[in-house]
N, C-alpha and C positions, 0 to 999 in steps of 0.2 A: 702133500694133498694135491690132487689133480682136480681143481675147480675152475680151470680156465674157460671151459665151455659155458659154465653157469655164470661166470663173471661177464663174459661177452653178452650173454642174454640180459643180464642186469643193465649193462651199458646201453643196449638197444632199447630196452623198455624205458629207461630214463629219457632217451631221445624222443621216443614216441609220446611219452607223457608231456614233455616240453612242448612239442608241436601241437598236441591235442588241447592243452590248457591255455596256450597263448592266444588262441582265436576265440571269438565269441561263439558259444554253443547255440544251436537252433532250438534244442529241447525235444528232439525226436526220441521216440522210444528206443529205436535201434542205437541211437547215440548213447543213451544212458546205459543200455545193456552192454554195449561195447566197452564203456568205461568200467562197468562192474566186472566184466570178463577179463579185461586187462588188469584190473586190480587183483583179481584172484590169481591170474597168471603171474603177476609180480610177486604175490605172496608165496606162490608155489616155488618159484625160482629161488627166492630168499630162503625158504625152508629147506630146499634142496642143499644149498650151501651150508646152512646151519646144521643140517643132519650129518653132512660129511665132516664138518668141524667137530661135532659132538662125538662121532664115532672115533675120530682120531684122538680126541682128548677125553675118552670115556672114563679114564681113571680120576678125572677131576670133578665129575658130576655123578649123581646117583643113577642107578639102573632105571628107576622109574622115570626120571626126567629124560634119559636117553631114549627109552622106548616111546615116551610121549612125543618127543621131537620127531623121531623117525616116522611114527604113525601119522602125526599131523601133516608131515610132508606128503605122504602117499594119499592121505585123505584129500589134500588140496588138489591132487591130480584128478580125482573123481569129480570134485566140484568144478574144475575147469571144464570137464566134459559136460557137466550139467548145465552150466551157463552157456556153453557153446550151443547146446540144443535149444535152450530158451531163446538165445539170440537169433538162431537160424529160423525160428518160427514166426518172427515179426512180420514177414511178408505174406504169410498164409491168410487167405480170405476167410476169416471166421469171426464170429462175434466175440466180444470181450468175455462174455460168460463162458463160451466154449473154450477160449484160450485159458481162462483161469482154471477150468476143470482139468484140462490137459496138464497145466503147470502143477496142479496139486498132485497128479499122478507122478510126475517127474520128481517132485519134492519128496514124496514118500520113498521113491527109489533111491534118491541120493542120501536121505537120512538112514535108510536101511543099510546101505553100503557103508556109511560112516560108522554106524554102531558096530557092524560086523568087523570092520577093520580095527576098531579100538578094542574089541573083545578078543579077537583071534591073536595068537602069538606071532611075533616077528623076530627074525634073526638077522644078524649082520655079519659081514665078512670084511676083514681088513688085512691086507698084505701089501706092504710097500705103499705105492700110490693107488692101488686098487681098492676101492671101497664100494660096497653095495649092500642092500638088504634083501632078504628072501623069506620064504615061509608062507603059511596060510593067509596071513594078513596081506602080504604082497599079491598073492594069487587072487584074493578078493578084489584088490584094487584093479588088477588087470581086467577082471570080469566086468566090474561095474563101469570102469572108464571106457572099455571097448563097447559095452552095451550102449552107453550114451552116444558114442561116436557112430555106431552102426545104426541106431535109431535116427540120428541126424542124417546120415547118408540115405537111409530109406525114405525119409520124409522129403528130402530134397529131390530124390529120384522120382518118387511117385507124384508129388505135388509141385514139381519144379516149374510147371507152366504158370503157376500163380506168382512166381517170384520174379524179381528183377533179374534178367539173364546175367548181368555182371555180378550180382550178389550170389546167385546160384553157383557160378563158376568159382568165385573166390572161396566159398564155404566148402565146396567139393575138394579143392586143392588143399585147404587147411586140414580137412579130415583125413585126406590121403597121407599127408605128411605125418599126422598123428599115428595113423595105423602103421605106417612104415617104421616109425621110431619105436612104437610099442612092441612090434614084432621083433625088431632088431634087438631091443633091450631084453626081451623075454628069452631070446635065443642066446644072447651073450650079456649076462648081467653086469659085466664090467663096463659096458658102454651105457652111460647114463644120459640118454637122449630125449626122453619123453618131455621133460621140463623145457628143454631148448626147442623142441618141436612146437610147443605151445607159443613160445616167443616168435618163431617163424610165422605161425598162424596170425599173431597180432600184427606182424609186419604186413602180411598180405591184406588183412582186413583194413588196416589203417590206410594204406596207399591206394587200395582198390575201392574202398567203400566209405570209410569213416574219417577221412582227412577233412577237418572243418573247412579248409579252403575250397574244397570241392563244392560246397554249398554257397560260396560267395561269388558275386559278380566282380571281376577284377577291375572293371572300369569305374564303378561307383562305390564299391565296398558294401552294397546292399546284398541281402540274400538273393540267390538267383531263382529262375523259374522252376527248376527241379525242386529246390528247397521249398518253394511256395506250395507245390503240389503235395509233397510229402507231409509238410507241416499241417496243412488244412485237412488232409485225410486223417491225421492223428487227432485233430480237434473234433472231427466228426465221429470218429470211433469212440472217443472218450465222452462224447456228447457234451462238450464244454461250450459255454456261451462265449461268443466273440462277435466282433463287428469288423467290416471290411470297407476300405475306400480305395478306389482306383483314381490315380492322377495321370492324365495323359496330356502331354504338351502338343502344340499344334502340329499338323501333319508334315509341314515343311521342315520341322525340326528333325524328322527321322532321317534326313539325308545328311545331317551333320551340323546344321545351324538352325535357329528358329526363324530364319528368313530375315532377321534384322541384325545379324552379325554375332549373336551370342552362341557360342559353341554348345551343341546339345549335350555332350558328355560333361562339360563343365557345369551346365545347369543342373543336370541330374546329380552330379557329385555334391553340389552345394545343398540341394534339397535333402539328399540322404544324410549328409553330415549334420544338417540342422535337425532333421526328424529323429535321428538316433539319440539326440539329447533329451527327447521327450520321454517321460516315464511311461513304462508299460506298453511301448509301441515296437513292433517289428516291421521292418521295411524290406520289400522284395522288388526286384526288377524283372519284368516279364520279357519274353522274346520280342515283343513289339516295342520295346524300349519305353515301357510305361511303368509306373511305380504303384505297388499295392501295399497299403498299410493295414495291419491287423492289430487289434487291441481287444481288451477283455469285455468291454461293455459299450452300449450305445451312447451313453452320455459322454464317456471319455472320447469316443470317436468324433462327436460333435466338436469337442474342444480341439482335438487334433486337426480337424478340418479347418477350423477358424485360424489356428496357429499357422498351418502350412500355407493356407491361402494368403494370409497376411505376409508371410515370408516371401512367397513367390511374387506377390505384387511389388514388394520392396525390391526384390531382385531384378524384376523387369523394369522398375523405374530408376535403376542405376544407383540405389542406395547402398548396394554392396560393391565390393571392390572388383567383382568379376566383369563389369562392363556396363554400358549404358542402354543395352537393348531391352526390348519388351518381350515377354513370353506370353503365350495364349493357352493357358491350361484348361482342361475340362475335367470335372470331378464327378465320379459316380459313387454315391454312398449306399452301402448295404448294411443297415443297422442290425438285421436279424437273419443271418444266413441259414438258420435252422428251418426257415420257411421253405428252403429248397432241399431237394432230395439228396444231392451229393456234390462233391467238389467239382465235377465236370460241369454240372448245371450252373454252379456259381460262376466259373470262368466264362462259360458261354453267355450267360446273362450280362456280365460286366462288359464283355466284348461287344455284344449286340447293342447295348445302349451307348457304348463308346462310339461305335461305327455309325449308328444312325436311327435306331429304333426308339426315338424319343419324340414327344409331342411338340416340343418347341426347340428346334435345332439352334436357335439363336442364344439360348441360355447356356451358361457355362458350367452348370451343375445340375444334378438330378438326384433325388432321394428315392431309393427303391423301397417303398413301404409295402405293407401287406397288400394293399389294393393293386399297386403296379405289378407286384410279383404274381398276384392272382391273374391279372390280365395277361402277363407275359406267359404264364403256364398255359392258359387257355389258347393263346395264339400259337404256341409251340405245338400243343396237342392237335390243334386244327391243321397246322401245316403238315404234321405227320399223317393226319387223316387224309389230307388231299393227296399226298405222295402215295400212300398205300392204295387209295382209290384209283389213281392213275395206273399203278402197277398191276392191280388186281381187276381192272376193268369194271369198276363200280361207279363210273361216271355214266349217268343216264340222261336222256333227253325227254322232257315233258313238253306237251303242246297245248297252248291255249288258243281256242278258235277266235277268229275275228269276223264280225258280222258286217255285211254290206247293207247299208240303209237303202240303197237304190235297188239292188237285186233281191233284197229280202231273204238272204241266205248267207251261210258261211262260205266265204270265198278264199280265206287265207288263214294262217295260223302263225303264232310266234313260237319258235323253238327255245326252250328254257332249260338251263343246265340244272341238274340235281345230282347229289351224291347219296348213294345208298349205303348205310352202315352194314356191318357184317351181320347184325341181328335183323336186318330187313327194314329198319326204320329209315326215314329220309332226313338228311341234314338240311336245315333251313338255309337257303342261299345267302341270306343276310349274314350268316355266320362265317361262311368260307370264301365268298367272293371278294370282300375287301382284303382279306389276307392273301388270297391268290393274286390279286392285282398288285399288292405291295411287294411280294417276293418273286413275281414274274411267272409263276406257274399258270396264270390265267391264259397265257399264250398257248400252252400245251392243252389246257382244258378247251379253249376255243377251237383248236384244231380237231380235237376228239369230237366235240359237239357237231362241228360242220361235217365231218366224215360220217358220223352216225345219222345226221339229218339227211344227207344225200343218199345214204343207203336206204333209209326209211322211205323217202320219196320214190326211189327206183323200185323197191320191192313192192310197194303198195299202190303204185300208179295213182297218186292222189288226185290228179286232174281228171283222169278218165273215169275213175270209180266213185270219187267223192266230191268232185267239183271244187277242189282246193287248187286255186290257180297259182299260188306261190307261197313260199314259207319265209318268214322273217327270221334272220339269225343275227344275234348280237356280235358286234366287234368291240373288244376292249381297247382302251387307249394304248396299252402295251402292244397289242397286235398292230395297231396303226403305225407304231414306230418302226416296225419291221419292213425294211425295203423289199423283202422277198415274199411279203404277204400275198400279193396278187398271183405270183407264180405258183405258190403253194396251193391256193384255193382253186386255181384253174386246173392244176394237176389232179386234185381230188375230184373235181367235177368230171374230168376226162376219165378218171378211174371208173366212175359209175355211168359213163356215157350220158351225162346229165345235160338236159336242155337248160342253159343259163337263165332263161326267163322264169324258171321255177324259184330262183333265189333273189331275195331282197335283203341286203345287209344293212343292219341298224348301226349307226354311229352316234357318238356323243361329241360335244364340243371339247377339244383339247386345248390346254393353255399354252403348250409349247409350240413355238413357231416352226421348229424343225419337225415335230410330230405332224403338224398340219401339212407341211410340205411333203413329207413321206406319204401321208394319207391321200393327198390329192393325186399324187403320182400313181398310187395303188388303185384309187378309185377310177382314174381315167382308163387304166389298163383293163379293169374289170368291166367298166361300162362299155368299152369297145368290144369286149367279149360277149356282152349281152346281159350282164347283171345290173339290177337296179339298187338304189340306196334310199334309206329312210333316215331322218334325223330323229333320234330317240330323246325322250325326257325333256321335251320342250316345256318350259315353264317352271323347271325346278331350280332356277337360278344359274344354271350352267349355260343353257342354250339361249340364243337371242335372234332377232330378225336379221341382224347383220351377218350372222353365221349362215343363215339360210340363203342369203344372197350370194355368198361366196362358195357355197357347197353345191355340187351337182346332184341334189337329192330330188326324188319325185314324190315323196310322202313325208309329212311331218306328224310326229306322234305327240299329242298333248299328254303331259305327265298326269298321273293319277291325282296328285295334289291339286293341280290346276283344274282338272275336271271336277273334283269334289268342291273346290272353292267356288266354282261357278254357281253351285246350288246353295251356297251358304253365305256369300258375300257379294253385295251389289257392285262394289268397285271391281272385284275379280271378274264379275259377269261382264262388265263393260270392256275390261282388258281382253278377255278371251274372245268376245265377239269382234273386237277390233282386229285382234291377231288373226282370227279366222278369215275375215274379209281380205286382209292384206295377203295372206297365204294363198287364198283362192285366186286373187288377182294375179299372183305370180304363176298361176297354172298348176299349182300343186294340190295334192289331196291330203286329207287329214284323218288320223285315227285318234279317237278319244279313248284313253285308257281309264280303268278304274271305275267303270259304270256298274253299279251294284243293285239298283232297283228298277222296277218297271217305269216309274215316273221319270227317273233320270234318263232312261233309254228313250222314252217318248220325247222328252225335251231336246235331246241331242239330235234325234231324227228331224224334229221341227226346225232346229237351228240350221240344218243343212250340212252337217258333217257326214262324210262319206262312210266312215267305218267306225265300229264300236267294239271295244274289247273290255271284258271285265267279268266279275263273278256273277253278274246277273245272268249271263249265258252259261258260263262254266269256269271253274278253276282250272289251272294247268293240270293236264292229265297224262298218265303214261301212254305210250304209243298205242297199245291195244285198246285201252279205254277211249282214247281220242277217236280212233277209227270207228268204234261202236257208236259214239256220240254223233259224229258228223254223218255217219251212215244213216242213222234214224232221221236226222234233220234234213239230209239231202233227199231221202225218199219222200218225206212228208212235204 
């Protein structure tokens, strides 16, 4: 008997089984299908050997048993092709219902082939060491086995872009080996290569794709970042309930120690070693050297959080043998990831809250409940809205006129940013401005607003045609931090050949000493160029008289709340009158914002404030409506 090739195949499969089963499985669908395919391949090779032995010792067994053994072997070849097709389909982006429908079709195919093989006759040949089978049953095997292989090749070729490139390459090589072996065996039945070709395919898949160690982080023994992505995608596809927790050590630990002498890798190893003893928990290490814990339900994750937190505290206090150093962990708990749309959104949210999108940075843990997730989604959607508005030129400037109580007319206006949705509606500034200030996009928005304002002044000759002497434009704190702000704004004014006396820039008090230093430098350059400044939002708790003293502003704007409180609160009235007198004594002018009624307007005029701004006169208007409004007022 010549079964050397088959015995080599068995030896190889035993080795693969050993290395596959000695490591902890992750539980991926591809992992399970690989083991099923390898099981069928092992069965196939064993049946190949048994069929050869049965043919050689045919006189010792019945004809029925001999035929059954030979047909079972060739049937197993078809099933190897079937499971190979199912395995290769795990990467394709389709719903589980669609996949089940496809799998039912493939199952009907393999069962049809199995029945035909068992029904049709089979013959065998034996001469010396040469043993093989042939006949209609074997031809049917070739047809169905090659059909599965060709369907696999077709799907990988047509939909290969949906697959992991490494997986696609490995499956193509496996199928090519199968086809080559099948064609060779078909042309020369004495060469029994198809079973061994399946073994070669298992070797390729194991070392390229399914080696359990490929999913492990060698430093800590936890599952790695790739495994985290694959596993969470599987949970989403199956719609299984799970909870997640991210544990991040302090930033200084990322360079090798936690800043107090305890090695980062040793800390992670101990945490992973401890956590893996906890029932029902999988531990992953991210590329940022952080740990992610996954478990089946919210209540269990709370227990895990308390256990891990207690262990890390003990570790940092020197109660374990690893050292006497303290660690500074940060925990992000996500009890219900199904509230998020996909795996990518989970990772982004965990990272965002780890990096700094949290209300109280001093706290070392945060629970991402439904409310926080809703706020997070709204913030992310608004940020996307801002970016698209910038790219698609949907940033607009509205203008709210400012009335002079001395000249009895509108002499200036404030330029206010607005974003227009694609459907034509206006996004309230209170929705996008705080987010733009937080992520830095406010600087780009401010630049766009200033550019469009200069273009508007130039195009419409506001001073000559409408009596608008200057336009107030807001500066954000972020813009004030930019050392190049003055150069940028001067270049924009030069672009439109703009008289700088048209521009009055509004600033607010900044808490940062460095920001104030940069602002003062920018202000001085712009003042020397001819621009004037106003202090905005006086009275809202941010600005104060001391700030007015130190800033070279010519106008102070009373905040809307301060103006409204003047009419509702006697103490607020005394404060505002006192502030007004001190500001006037400094030689500065005042704008009172938020005036909404005729009585309020008359009271402010009597008080002696120079300028009034508010809904009593007009809400902020688009450019064309503003021109129409001030044109009528200017003529009258």
